[in-house]
N, CA, C and O atoms as a printed pandas DataFrame, in Angstrom:
     atom_number atom_name residue_name chain_id  residue_number  x_coord  y_coord  z_coord
0              1         N          UNK        A               1    0.836   -1.120   -0.054
1              2        CA          UNK        A               1    0.083   -0.068    0.012
2              3         C          UNK        A               1    0.763    1.299   -0.034
3              4         O          UNK        A               1    1.670    1.474    0.780
4              5         N          UNK        A               2    0.481    2.202   -0.794
5              6        CA          UNK        A               2    1.366    3.423   -0.835
6              7         C          UNK        A               2    0.907    4.325    0.270
7              8         O          UNK        A               2   -0.162    4.171    0.860
8              9         N          UNK        A               3    1.784    5.287    0.520
9             10        CA          UNK        A               3    1.719    6.261    1.699
10            11         C          UNK        A               3    2.199    7.489    1.156
11            12         O          UNK        A               3    2.913    7.556    0.154
12            13         N          UNK        A               4    1.753    8.573    1.908
13            14        CA          UNK        A               4    2.204    9.981    1.673
14            15         C          UNK        A               4    2.497   10.745    2.865
15            16         O          UNK        A               4    1.616   10.859    3.716
16            17         N          UNK        A               5    3.588   11.261    3.022
17            18        CA          UNK        A               5    3.821   12.143    4.142
18            19         C          UNK        A               5    4.278   13.623    3.378
19            20         O          UNK        A               5    5.353   13.722    2.787
20            21         N          UNK        A               6    3.418   14.608    3.470
21            22        CA          UNK        A               6    3.607   15.969    2.861
22            23         C          UNK        A               6    3.063   16.931    3.583
23            24         O          UNK        A               6    1.870   16.923    3.888
24            25         N          UNK        A               7    4.001   17.977    3.971
25            26        CA          UNK        A               7    3.352   19.150    4.601
26            27         C          UNK        A               7    3.539   20.354    3.784
27            28         O          UNK        A               7    4.630   20.546    3.248
28            29         N          UNK        A               8    2.624   21.135    3.649
29            30        CA          UNK        A               8    2.599   22.514    2.895
30            31         C          UNK        A               8    2.002   23.603    3.826
31            32         O          UNK        A               8    0.855   23.604    4.271
32            33         N          UNK        A               9    3.061   24.617    4.070
33            34        CA          UNK        A               9    2.493   25.712    4.924
34            35         C          UNK        A               9    3.002   26.964    4.306
35            36         O          UNK        A               9    4.105   27.011    3.762
36            37         N          UNK        A              10    2.175   28.001    4.395
37            38        CA          UNK        A              10    2.370   29.549    3.953
38            39         C          UNK        A              10    2.295   30.255    5.183
39            40         O          UNK        A              10    1.243   30.267    5.822
40            41         N          UNK        A              11    3.240   30.801    5.544
41            42        CA          UNK        A              11    3.181   31.689    6.822
42            43         C          UNK        A              11    4.135   32.548    7.020
43            44         O          UNK        A              11    4.977   32.596    6.124
44            45         N          UNK        A              12    4.291   33.342    8.037
45            46        CA          UNK        A              12    5.281   34.315    8.374
46            47         C          UNK        A              12    6.279   34.024    9.528
47            48         O          UNK        A              12    5.858   33.576   10.594
48            49         N          UNK        A              13    7.575   34.269    9.329
49            50        CA          UNK        A              13    8.553   33.896   10.396
50            51         C          UNK        A              13    8.548   34.600   11.505
51            52         O          UNK        A              13    8.632   35.824   11.403
52            53         N          UNK        A              14    8.444   33.970   12.839
53            54        CA          UNK        A              14    8.249   34.582   13.916
54            55         C          UNK        A              14    9.578   35.043   14.784
55            56         O          UNK        A              14    9.545   35.574   15.894
56            57         N          UNK        A              15   10.804   34.701   13.981
57            58        CA          UNK        A              15   12.103   35.155   14.266
58            59         C          UNK        A              15   12.946   34.738   13.240
59            60         O          UNK        A              15   12.540   33.964   12.373
60            61         N          UNK        A              16   14.300   35.258   13.257
61            62        CA          UNK        A              16   15.070   34.895   12.184
62            63         C          UNK        A              16   15.498   33.429   12.390
63            64         O          UNK        A              16   15.417   32.734   13.402
64            65         N          UNK        A              17   16.013   33.120   11.064
65            66        CA          UNK        A              17   16.303   31.656   11.083
66            67         C          UNK        A              17   17.674   31.482   12.014
67            68         O          UNK        A              17   18.583   32.310   12.080
68            69         N          UNK        A              18   17.613   30.358   12.636
69            70        CA          UNK        A              18   18.738   29.958   13.353
70            71         C          UNK        A              18   19.722   28.845   12.633
71            72         O          UNK        A              18   19.342   27.682   12.490
72            73         N          UNK        A              19   20.918   29.264   12.225
73            74        CA          UNK        A              19   21.736   28.571   11.410
74            75         C          UNK        A              19   22.755   27.839   12.218
75            76         O          UNK        A              19   23.359   28.510   13.055
76            77         N          UNK        A              20   22.997   26.778   12.123
77            78        CA          UNK        A              20   24.048   25.819   12.860
78            79         C          UNK        A              20   24.737   24.861   11.785
79            80         O          UNK        A              20   24.256   24.728   10.659
80            81         N          UNK        A              21   25.748   24.284   12.150
81            82        CA          UNK        A              21   26.505   23.216   11.286
82            83         C          UNK        A              21   26.601   21.805   12.118
83            84         O          UNK        A              21   27.011   21.741   13.277
84            85         N          UNK        A              22   26.237   20.889   11.484
85            86        CA          UNK        A              22   26.709   19.551   12.063
86            87         C          UNK        A              22   28.117   19.425   12.228
87            88         O          UNK        A              22   28.865   20.221   11.661
88            89         N          UNK        A              23   28.605   18.407   13.024
89            90        CA          UNK        A              23   29.943   18.194   13.231
90            91         C          UNK        A              23   30.825   17.754   11.834
91            92         O          UNK        A              23   32.047   17.885   11.754
92            93         N          UNK        A              24   30.042   17.261   10.857
93            94        CA          UNK        A              24   30.475   17.079    9.454
94            95         C          UNK        A              24   30.572   18.357    8.466
95            96         O          UNK        A              24   31.109   18.335    7.359
96            97         N          UNK        A              25   29.942   19.490    9.081
97            98        CA          UNK        A              25   29.971   20.602    8.412
98            99         C          UNK        A              25   28.771   20.881    7.494
99           100         O          UNK        A              25   28.892   21.858    6.755
100          101         N          UNK        A              26   27.783   20.269    7.435
101          102        CA          UNK        A              26   26.520   20.441    6.892
102          103         C          UNK        A              26   25.774   21.520    7.606
103          104         O          UNK        A              26   25.608   21.520    8.826
104          105         N          UNK        A              27   25.321   22.461    6.772
105          106        CA          UNK        A              27   24.462   23.556    7.190
106          107         C          UNK        A              27   22.979   23.037    7.765
107          108         O          UNK        A              27   22.457   22.142    7.100
108          109         N          UNK        A              28   22.398   23.422    8.704
109          110        CA          UNK        A              28   21.035   23.240    9.019
110          111         C          UNK        A              28   20.373   24.376    9.648
111          112         O          UNK        A              28   20.895   24.830   10.666
112          113         N          UNK        A              29   19.291   24.912    9.193
113          114        CA          UNK        A              29   18.610   25.971    9.749
114          115         C          UNK        A              29   17.180   25.471   10.334
115          116         O          UNK        A              29   16.524   24.495    9.973
116          117         N          UNK        A              30   16.914   26.347   11.257
117          118        CA          UNK        A              30   15.501   26.036   12.105
118          119         C          UNK        A              30   14.543   27.350   11.849
119          120         O          UNK        A              30   14.833   28.472   12.264
120          121         N          UNK        A              31   13.599   27.100   11.254
121          122        CA          UNK        A              31   12.538   28.453   11.137
122          123         C          UNK        A              31   11.332   28.154   12.058
123          124         O          UNK        A              31   10.964   26.996   12.256
124          125         N          UNK        A              32   10.799   29.097   12.550
125          126        CA          UNK        A              32    9.629   29.155   13.304
126          127         C          UNK        A              32    8.490   29.894   12.580
127          128         O          UNK        A              32    8.478   31.125   12.587
128          129         N          UNK        A              33    7.615   29.248   12.010
129          130        CA          UNK        A              33    6.576   29.997   11.119
130          131         C          UNK        A              33    5.182   29.893   11.733
131          132         O          UNK        A              33    4.714   28.893   12.278
132          133         N          UNK        A              34    4.593   31.065   11.564
133          134        CA          UNK        A              34    3.097   31.135   12.204
134          135         C          UNK        A              34    2.346   31.088   10.894
135          136         O          UNK        A              34    2.723   31.584    9.833
136          137         N          UNK        A              35    1.101   30.343   11.143
137          138        CA          UNK        A              35   -0.011   30.249   10.247
138          139         C          UNK        A              35   -1.183   30.610   11.040
139          140         O          UNK        A              35   -1.316   30.304   12.225
140          141         N          UNK        A              36   -2.164   31.378   10.239
141          142        CA          UNK        A              36   -3.454   31.721   11.041
142          143         C          UNK        A              36   -4.619   31.106   10.471
143          144         O          UNK        A              36   -4.658   30.733    9.299
144          145         N          UNK        A              37   -5.514   31.001   11.238
145          146        CA          UNK        A              37   -6.809   30.472   10.938
146          147         C          UNK        A              37   -7.904   31.561   11.456
147          148         O          UNK        A              37   -7.931   31.796   12.664
148          149         N          UNK        A              38   -8.724   32.169   10.668
149          150        CA          UNK        A              38   -9.663   33.186   10.984
150          151         C          UNK        A              38  -11.044   32.601   10.580
151          152         O          UNK        A              38  -11.261   32.077    9.488
152          153         N          UNK        A              39  -11.983   32.748   11.607
153          154        CA          UNK        A              39  -13.352   32.329   11.442
154          155         C          UNK        A              39  -14.362   33.226   12.324
155          156         O          UNK        A              39  -14.003   33.952   13.252
156          157         N          UNK        A              40  -15.766   33.041   11.848
157          158        CA          UNK        A              40  -16.745   33.629   12.602
158          159         C          UNK        A              40  -17.298   32.759   13.364
159          160         O          UNK        A              40  -17.690   31.727   12.820
160          161         N          UNK        A              41  -17.486   32.922   14.823
161          162        CA          UNK        A              41  -18.075   31.918   15.732
162          163         C          UNK        A              41  -19.677   32.154   15.521
163          164         O          UNK        A              41  -20.215   32.935   14.736
164          165         N          UNK        A              42  -20.254   31.302   16.401
165          166        CA          UNK        A              42  -21.797   31.174   16.285
166          167         C          UNK        A              42  -22.519   32.440   16.619
167          168         O          UNK        A              42  -23.606   32.781   16.152
168          169         N          UNK        A              43  -21.752   33.129   17.524
169          170        CA          UNK        A              43  -22.366   34.472   17.909
170          171         C          UNK        A              43  -22.021   35.676   17.071
171          172         O          UNK        A              43  -22.407   36.801   17.386
172          173         N          UNK        A              44  -21.218   35.408   15.897
173          174        CA          UNK        A              44  -20.935   36.479   14.866
174          175         C          UNK        A              44  -19.600   37.171   15.175
175          176         O          UNK        A              44  -19.226   38.115   14.479
176          177         N          UNK        A              45  -18.816   36.676   16.294
177          178        CA          UNK        A              45  -17.617   37.224   16.700
178          179         C          UNK        A              45  -16.499   36.640   15.750
179          180         O          UNK        A              45  -16.470   35.452   15.430
180          181         N          UNK        A              46  -15.604   37.556   15.338
181          182        CA          UNK        A              46  -14.440   37.150   14.531
182          183         C          UNK        A              46  -13.398   36.474   15.393
183          184         O          UNK        A              46  -12.980   37.131   16.346
184          185         N          UNK        A              47  -12.899   35.212   15.192
185          186        CA          UNK        A              47  -12.031   34.749   15.960
186          187         C          UNK        A              47  -10.780   34.308   15.113
187          188         O          UNK        A              47  -10.896   33.957   13.939
188          189         N          UNK        A              48   -9.693   34.343   15.715
189          190        CA          UNK        A              48   -8.399   34.064   14.983
190          191         C          UNK        A              48   -7.521   33.277   15.900
191          192         O          UNK        A              48   -7.393   33.529   17.098
192          193         N          UNK        A              49   -6.881   32.235   15.212
193          194        CA          UNK        A              49   -5.893   31.238   16.156
194          195         C          UNK        A              49   -4.583   31.236   15.354
195          196         O          UNK        A              49   -4.627   31.183   14.125
196          197         N          UNK        A              50   -3.555   31.285   15.944
197          198        CA          UNK        A              50   -2.085   31.275   15.420
198          199         C          UNK        A              50   -1.489   29.872   15.744
199          200         O          UNK        A              50   -1.442   29.457   16.902
200          201         N          UNK        A              51   -1.070   29.213   14.761
201          202        CA          UNK        A              51   -0.353   27.815   14.801
202          203         C          UNK        A              51    1.071   28.068   14.545
203          204         O          UNK        A              51    1.391   28.724   13.554
204          205         N          UNK        A              52    2.046   27.554   15.438
205          206        CA          UNK        A              52    3.390   27.665   15.354
206          207         C          UNK        A              52    4.008   26.365   14.911
207          208         O          UNK        A              52    3.781   25.287   15.460
208          209         N          UNK        A              53    4.822   26.549   13.857
209          210        CA          UNK        A              53    5.386   25.306   13.090
210          211         C          UNK        A              53    6.962   25.498   13.394
211          212         O          UNK        A              53    7.427   26.617   13.611
212          213         N          UNK        A              54    7.729   24.356   13.396
213          214        CA          UNK        A              54    9.061   24.243   13.444
214          215         C          UNK        A              54    9.513   23.617   12.197
215          216         O          UNK        A              54    9.190   22.460   11.928
216          217         N          UNK        A              55   10.241   24.327   11.428
217          218        CA          UNK        A              55   10.743   23.756   10.187
218          219         C          UNK        A              55   12.239   23.677   10.152
219          220         O          UNK        A              55   12.921   24.626   10.540
220          221         N          UNK        A              56   12.795   22.503    9.670
221          222        CA          UNK        A              56   14.251   22.466    9.502
222          223         C          UNK        A              56   14.428   22.110    8.006
223          224         O          UNK        A              56   13.793   21.273    7.364
224          225         N          UNK        A              57   15.537   23.013    7.539
225          226        CA          UNK        A              57   16.041   22.924    6.197
226          227         C          UNK        A              57   17.573   22.678    6.204
227          228         O          UNK        A              57   18.298   23.212    7.044
228          229         N          UNK        A              58   18.003   21.910    5.306
229          230        CA          UNK        A              58   19.504   21.442    5.212
230          231         C          UNK        A              58   20.252   21.997    4.085
231          232         O          UNK        A              58   19.638   22.394    3.095
232          233         N          UNK        A              59   21.574   22.060    4.154
233          234        CA          UNK        A              59   22.628   22.246    3.100
234          235         C          UNK        A              59   22.488   23.668    2.563
235          236         O          UNK        A              59   22.460   24.627    3.335
236          237         N          UNK        A              60   22.407   23.794    1.321
237          238        CA          UNK        A              60   22.547   25.191    0.646
238          239         C          UNK        A              60   21.207   25.892    0.891
239          240         O          UNK        A              60   21.216   27.118    0.996
240          241         N          UNK        A              61   20.085   25.231    0.988
241          242        CA          UNK        A              61   18.744   25.904    1.379
242          243         C          UNK        A              61   18.875   26.439    2.597
243          244         O          UNK        A              61   18.358   27.537    2.805
244          245         N          UNK        A              62   19.572   25.781    3.609
245          246        CA          UNK        A              62   19.622   26.400    4.922
246          247         C          UNK        A              62   20.393   27.570    4.961
247          248         O          UNK        A              62   20.078   28.464    5.746
248          249         N          UNK        A              63   21.387   27.687    4.199
249          250        CA          UNK        A              63   22.190   28.969    4.067
250          251         C          UNK        A              63   21.395   29.968    3.455
251          252         O          UNK        A              63   21.418   31.117    3.898
252          253         N          UNK        A              64   20.660   29.641    2.437
253          254        CA          UNK        A              64   19.874   30.754    1.798
254          255         C          UNK        A              64   18.768   31.213    2.679
255          256         O          UNK        A              64   18.449   32.401    2.624
256          257         N          UNK        A              65   18.184   30.452    3.437
257          258        CA          UNK        A              65   17.205   30.883    4.366
258          259         C          UNK        A              65   17.878   31.750    5.513
259          260         O          UNK        A              65   17.270   32.686    6.031
260          261         N          UNK        A              66   19.051   31.420    5.850
261          262        CA          UNK        A              66   19.717   32.244    6.727
262          263         C          UNK        A              66   20.077   33.634    6.249
263          264         O          UNK        A              66   19.971   34.607    6.996
264          265         N          UNK        A              67   20.544   33.732    4.877
265          266        CA          UNK        A              67   20.901   34.944    4.249
266          267         C          UNK        A              67   19.723   35.916    3.831
267          268         O          UNK        A              67   19.853   37.135    3.725
268          269         N          UNK        A              68   18.547   35.203    3.607
269          270        CA          UNK        A              68   17.452   36.109    2.966
270          271         C          UNK        A              68   16.231   36.143    3.641
271          272         O          UNK        A              68   15.362   36.946    3.301
272          273         N          UNK        A              69   16.050   35.254    4.683
273          274        CA          UNK        A              69   14.709   35.371    5.375
274          275         C          UNK        A              69   14.970   35.984    6.821
275          276         O          UNK        A              69   15.878   35.614    7.566
276          277         N          UNK        A              70   14.074   36.935    7.094
277          278        CA          UNK        A              70   14.113   37.592    8.447
278          279         C          UNK        A              70   12.769   37.579    9.058
279          280         O          UNK        A              70   11.765   37.480    8.352
280          281         N          UNK        A              71   12.713   37.675   10.334
281          282        CA          UNK        A              71   11.358   37.726   11.050
282          283         C          UNK        A              71   10.448   38.556   10.485
283          284         O          UNK        A              71   10.760   39.719   10.229
284          285         N          UNK        A              72    9.217   38.069   10.222
285          286        CA          UNK        A              72    8.055   38.723    9.637
286          287         C          UNK        A              72    7.806   38.414    8.247
287          288         O          UNK        A              72    6.700   38.625    7.749
288          289         N          UNK        A              73    8.956   37.833    7.464
289          290        CA          UNK        A              73    8.873   37.684    6.030
290          291         C          UNK        A              73    7.834   36.442    5.890
291          292         O          UNK        A              73    7.614   35.612    6.772
292          293         N          UNK        A              74    7.249   36.483    4.617
293          294        CA          UNK        A              74    6.105   35.434    4.355
294          295         C          UNK        A              74    7.021   34.333    3.540
295          296         O          UNK        A              74    7.952   34.629    2.791
296          297         N          UNK        A              75    6.628   33.194    3.798
297          298        CA          UNK        A              75    7.426   31.959    3.218
298          299         C          UNK        A              75    6.525   30.824    3.031
299          300         O          UNK        A              75    5.674   30.486    3.854
300          301         N          UNK        A              76    6.779   30.177    1.765
301          302        CA          UNK        A              76    6.042   28.902    1.478
302          303         C          UNK        A              76    7.043   27.755    1.589
303          304         O          UNK        A              76    8.177   27.797    1.112
304          305         N          UNK        A              77    6.525   26.734    2.257
305          306        CA          UNK        A              77    7.312   25.647    2.738
306          307         C          UNK        A              77    6.621   24.280    2.306
307          308         O          UNK        A              77    5.517   23.995    2.771
308          309         N          UNK        A              78    7.224   23.503    1.486
309          310        CA          UNK        A              78    6.904   22.128    1.283
310          311         C          UNK        A              78    7.894   21.192    1.855
311          312         O          UNK        A              78    9.107   21.368    1.744
312          313         N          UNK        A              79    7.323   20.134    2.505
313          314        CA          UNK        A              79    8.245   19.118    3.232
314          315         C          UNK        A              79    7.604   17.976    3.636
315          316         O          UNK        A              79    6.609   17.602    3.016
316          317         N          UNK        A              80    8.027   17.356    4.593
317          318        CA          UNK        A              80    7.506   16.045    5.249
318          319         C          UNK        A              80    7.576   16.188    6.711
319          320         O          UNK        A              80    8.517   16.776    7.244
320          321         N          UNK        A              81    6.610   15.670    7.372
321          322        CA          UNK        A              81    6.682   15.639    8.967
322          323         C          UNK        A              81    7.593   14.588    9.322
323          324         O          UNK        A              81    7.695   13.566    8.644
324          325         N          UNK        A              82    8.334   14.831   10.480
325          326        CA          UNK        A              82    9.176   13.883   11.172
326          327         C          UNK        A              82    8.960   14.292   12.616
327          328         O          UNK        A              82    8.592   15.399   13.009
328          329         N          UNK        A              83    9.266   13.149   13.395
329          330        CA          UNK        A              83    9.275   13.040   14.907
330          331         C          UNK        A              83   10.468   12.657   15.453
331          332         O          UNK        A              83   10.906   11.550   15.139
332          333         N          UNK        A              84   11.213   13.500   16.368
333          334        CA          UNK        A              84   12.554   13.241   16.902
334          335         C          UNK        A              84   12.324   12.860   18.353
335          336         O          UNK        A              84   11.472   13.468   18.999
336          337         N          UNK        A              85   13.032   11.895   18.893
337          338        CA          UNK        A              85   13.098   11.465   20.320
338          339         C          UNK        A              85   14.265   12.186   20.833
339          340         O          UNK        A              85   15.269   12.259   20.125
340          341         N          UNK        A              86   14.233   12.725   21.988
341          342        CA          UNK        A              86   15.280   13.309   22.745
342          343         C          UNK        A              86   15.072   13.254   24.156
343          344         O          UNK        A              86   13.951   13.013   24.603
344          345         N          UNK        A              87   16.091   13.463   24.922
345          346        CA          UNK        A              87   15.979   13.389   26.419
346          347         C          UNK        A              87   16.322   14.761   26.893
347          348         O          UNK        A              87   17.257   15.438   26.467
348          349         N          UNK        A              88   15.413   15.124   27.879
349          350        CA          UNK        A              88   15.449   16.430   28.566
350          351         C          UNK        A              88   16.596   16.354   29.818
351          352         O          UNK        A              88   17.104   15.301   30.204
352          353         N          UNK        A              89   16.833   17.437   30.258
353          354        CA          UNK        A              89   17.923   17.409   31.390
354          355         C          UNK        A              89   17.665   16.509   32.647
355          356         O          UNK        A              89   18.564   16.244   33.446
356          357         N          UNK        A              90   16.498   16.100   32.758
357          358        CA          UNK        A              90   16.129   15.147   33.859
358          359         C          UNK        A              90   16.079   13.639   33.328
359          360         O          UNK        A              90   15.787   12.707   34.078
360          361         N          UNK        A              91   16.385   13.476   31.982
361          362        CA          UNK        A              91   16.744   12.054   31.402
362          363         C          UNK        A              91   15.365   11.550   30.909
363          364         O          UNK        A              91   15.289   10.396   30.486
364          365         N          UNK        A              92   14.174   12.415   30.940
365          366        CA          UNK        A              92   12.987   12.015   30.356
366          367         C          UNK        A              92   12.913   11.867   28.784
367          368         O          UNK        A              92   13.444   12.722   28.074
368          369         N          UNK        A              93   12.381   10.989   28.345
369          370        CA          UNK        A              93   12.141   10.972   26.793
370          371         C          UNK        A              93   11.169   12.029   26.420
371          372         O          UNK        A              93   10.063   12.088   26.957
372          373         N          UNK        A              94   11.593   12.934   25.437
373          374        CA          UNK        A              94   10.673   13.894   24.846
374          375         C          UNK        A              94   10.628   13.649   23.225
375          376         O          UNK        A              94   11.536   13.128   22.579
376          377         N          UNK        A              95    9.440   14.110   22.727
377          378        CA          UNK        A              95    9.272   13.992   21.333
378          379         C          UNK        A              95    8.924   15.394   20.557
379          380         O          UNK        A              95    8.023   16.149   20.924
380          381         N          UNK        A              96    9.688   15.602   19.543
381          382        CA          UNK        A              96    9.320   16.905   18.800
382          383         C          UNK        A              96    8.837   16.611   17.383
383          384         O          UNK        A              96    9.582   15.938   16.669
384          385         N          UNK        A              97    7.866   16.969   16.978
385          386        CA          UNK        A              97    7.301   16.851   15.506
386          387         C          UNK        A              97    7.706   18.142   14.688
387          388         O          UNK        A              97    7.241   19.219   15.061
388          389         N          UNK        A              98    8.378   18.104   13.812
389          390        CA          UNK        A              98    8.607   19.080   12.981
390          391         C          UNK        A              98    8.590   18.930   11.448
391          392         O          UNK        A              98    8.409   17.784   11.037
392          393         N          UNK        A              99    8.745   19.871   10.576
393          394        CA          UNK        A              99    8.565   19.800    9.118
394          395         C          UNK        A              99   10.191   19.913    8.629
395          396         O          UNK        A              99   10.966   20.817    8.939
396          397         N          UNK        A             100   10.447   18.867    7.874
397          398        CA          UNK        A             100   11.742   18.919    7.282
398          399         C          UNK        A             100   11.377   19.502    5.832
399          400         O          UNK        A             100   10.762   18.872    4.972
400          401         N          UNK        A             101   11.823   20.711    5.716
401          402        CA          UNK        A             101   11.557   21.506    4.301
402          403         C          UNK        A             101   12.396   20.951    3.320
403          404         O          UNK        A             101   13.564   20.598    3.479
404          405         N          UNK        A             102   11.620   20.892    2.137
405          406        CA          UNK        A             102   12.358   20.235    0.934
406          407         C          UNK        A             102   12.248   21.191   -0.218
407          408         O          UNK        A             102   12.963   21.109   -1.217
408          409         N          UNK        A             103   11.175   22.244   -0.007
409          410        CA          UNK        A             103   11.002   23.197   -0.938
410          411         C          UNK        A             103   10.699   24.547   -0.183
411          412         O          UNK        A             103    9.922   24.539    0.772
412          413         N          UNK        A             104   11.244   25.576   -0.560
413          414        CA          UNK        A             104   10.992   26.867    0.181
414          415         C          UNK        A             104   10.984   27.943   -0.861
415          416         O          UNK        A             104   11.784   27.983   -1.797
416          417         N          UNK        A             105    9.939   28.896   -0.619
417          418        CA          UNK        A             105    9.785   29.876   -1.814
418          419         C          UNK        A             105    9.574   31.218   -0.814
419          420         O          UNK        A             105    8.675   31.273    0.025
420          421         N          UNK        A             106   10.457   32.182   -1.022
421          422        CA          UNK        A             106   10.186   33.569   -0.168
422          423         C          UNK        A             106    9.029   34.353   -0.997
423          424         O          UNK        A             106    9.026   34.480   -2.221
424          425         N          UNK        A             107    8.163   34.795   -0.209
425          426        CA          UNK        A             107    6.975   35.281   -0.661
426          427         C          UNK        A             107    6.964   37.006   -0.573
427          428         O          UNK        A             107    6.400   37.713   -1.408
428          429         N          UNK        A             108    7.616   37.456    0.473
429          430        CA          UNK        A             108    7.650   38.845    0.850
430          431         C          UNK        A             108    8.823   39.485   -0.141
431          432         O          UNK        A             108    9.792   38.830   -0.525
432          433         N          UNK        A             109    8.587   40.806   -0.472
433          434        CA          UNK        A             109    9.548   41.455   -1.345
434          435         C          UNK        A             109   10.834   41.505   -0.366
435          436         O          UNK        A             109   10.726   41.476    0.860
436          437         N          UNK        A             110   12.066   41.585   -1.059
437          438        CA          UNK        A             110   13.318   41.439   -0.075
438          439         C          UNK        A             110   13.314   42.423    0.960
439          440         O          UNK        A             110   13.671   42.057    2.079
440          441         N          UNK        A             111   12.981   43.573    0.783
441          442        CA          UNK        A             111   13.156   44.610    1.899
442          443         C          UNK        A             111   11.771   44.539    2.932
443          444         O          UNK        A             111   11.551   45.346    3.835
444          445         N          UNK        A             112   11.040   43.559    2.625
445          446        CA          UNK        A             112    9.725   43.653    3.378
446          447         C          UNK        A             112    9.956   42.635    4.690
447          448         O          UNK        A             112   10.585   41.582    4.579
448          449         N          UNK        A             113    9.448   43.027    5.765
449          450        CA          UNK        A             113    9.493   42.191    7.107
450          451         C          UNK        A             113   10.780   42.701    7.736
451          452         O          UNK        A             113   11.620   43.444    7.229
452          453         N          UNK        A             114   10.761   42.095    9.065
453          454        CA          UNK        A             114   11.704   42.403   10.081
454          455         C          UNK        A             114   11.680   43.489   10.987
455          456         O          UNK        A             114   12.133   43.418   12.129
456          457         N          UNK        A             115   11.071   44.659   10.409
457          458        CA          UNK        A             115   11.037   45.784   11.436
458          459         C          UNK        A             115    9.664   45.641   12.090
459          460         O          UNK        A             115    8.952   44.673   11.819
460          461         N          UNK        A             116    9.297   46.556   12.914
461          462        CA          UNK        A             116    8.133   46.649   13.640
462          463         C          UNK        A             116    7.382   47.934   13.289
463          464         O          UNK        A             116    6.437   48.209   14.028
464          465         N          UNK        A             117    7.646   48.749   12.296
465          466        CA          UNK        A             117    7.162   50.126   12.083
466          467         C          UNK        A             117    5.572   50.080   11.981
467          468         O          UNK        A             117    5.014   49.503   11.048
468          469         N          UNK        A             118    4.892   50.717   12.986
469          470        CA          UNK        A             118    3.483   50.864   12.878
470          471         C          UNK        A             118    2.903   49.450   13.292
471          472         O          UNK        A             118    1.759   49.173   12.931
472          473         N          UNK        A             119    3.630   48.555   14.026
473          474        CA          UNK        A             119    2.988   47.474   14.531
474          475         C          UNK        A             119    2.823   46.403   13.519
475          476         O          UNK        A             119    2.324   45.332   13.867
476          477         N          UNK        A             120    3.234   46.620   12.186
477          478        CA          UNK        A             120    2.989   45.586   11.129
478          479         C          UNK        A             120    3.777   46.114   10.003
479          480         O          UNK        A             120    4.542   47.073   10.101
480          481         N          UNK        A             121    3.559   45.456    8.952
481          482        CA          UNK        A             121    4.286   45.711    7.672
482          483         C          UNK        A             121    3.363   46.396    6.804
483          484         O          UNK        A             121    2.153   46.390    7.028
484          485         N          UNK        A             122    3.945   47.053    5.710
485          486        CA          UNK        A             122    3.107   47.919    4.694
486          487         C          UNK        A             122    2.111   46.880    4.148
487          488         O          UNK        A             122    2.394   45.749    3.752
488          489         N          UNK        A             123    0.860   47.473    4.197
489          490        CA          UNK        A             123   -0.320   46.567    3.532
490          491         C          UNK        A             123   -1.032   45.999    4.689
491          492         O          UNK        A             123   -1.945   45.194    4.502
492          493         N          UNK        A             124   -0.676   46.363    5.876
493          494        CA          UNK        A             124   -1.530   45.789    7.100
494          495         C          UNK        A             124   -1.059   44.378    7.608
495          496         O          UNK        A             124   -1.556   44.011    8.673
496          497         N          UNK        A             125   -0.188   43.562    7.001
497          498        CA          UNK        A             125    0.028   42.387    7.531
498          499         C          UNK        A             125    0.818   42.381    8.737
499          500         O          UNK        A             125    1.845   43.054    8.817
500          501         N          UNK        A             126    0.355   41.591    9.767
501          502        CA          UNK        A             126    1.109   41.730   11.107
502          503         C          UNK        A             126    2.437   41.099   11.094
503          504         O          UNK        A             126    2.685   40.225   10.262
504          505         N          UNK        A             127    3.329   41.492   11.982
505          506        CA          UNK        A             127    4.594   40.821   12.336
506          507         C          UNK        A             127    4.448   40.010   13.469
507          508         O          UNK        A             127    4.121   40.541   14.531
508          509         N          UNK        A             128    4.649   38.758   13.398
509          510        CA          UNK        A             128    4.469   37.801   14.456
510          511         C          UNK        A             128    5.589   37.686   15.457
511          512         O          UNK        A             128    6.746   37.586   15.050
512          513         N          UNK        A             129    5.331   37.694   16.642
513          514        CA          UNK        A             129    6.256   37.401   17.619
514          515         C          UNK        A             129    6.194   35.998   18.046
515          516         O          UNK        A             129    5.089   35.654   18.468
516          517         N          UNK        A             130    7.144   35.081   18.037
517          518        CA          UNK        A             130    7.230   33.697   18.325
518          519         C          UNK        A             130    7.110   33.681   19.920
519          520         O          UNK        A             130    7.815   34.411   20.617
520          521         N          UNK        A             131    6.174   32.806   20.439
521          522        CA          UNK        A             131    6.113   32.682   21.797
522          523         C          UNK        A             131    7.127   31.888   22.396
523          524         O          UNK        A             131    7.441   31.953   23.585
524          525         N          UNK        A             132    7.660   31.094   21.497
525          526        CA          UNK        A             132    8.892   30.098   21.970
526          527         C          UNK        A             132   10.192   30.921   22.154
527          528         O          UNK        A             132   11.225   30.358   22.517
528          529         N          UNK        A             133   10.149   32.190   21.918
529          530        CA          UNK        A             133   11.548   32.829   21.825
530          531         C          UNK        A             133   11.574   33.902   21.242
531          532         O          UNK        A             133   12.639   34.505   21.107
């Protein structure tokens, strides 16, 4: 039986990419991306929920993300979901699910994003603050 593991998100960076290198020298960047869901509830009130996603990209793409993406920029990501097991400082097993980015496309104009002028970006798009840091 065939299976599919595909994730597609379009959102805004909550902070600048974090670039690091493996002991073997391969670049890896971690992105925190916010996506929004907006709806009207039964009483007619507008509701909004922000979901935070962790995306990991590797190699040259990681270096490009670090060079060109900044907090607030819009980005389109295609990839796959993966879950990692790790141990916290108390030795307890923890699990983290993240998206391994395979395709990335920057959507904001190069000079757009990053700043907090007027509480948002030109055009009224908000700049997101990542609650994780």
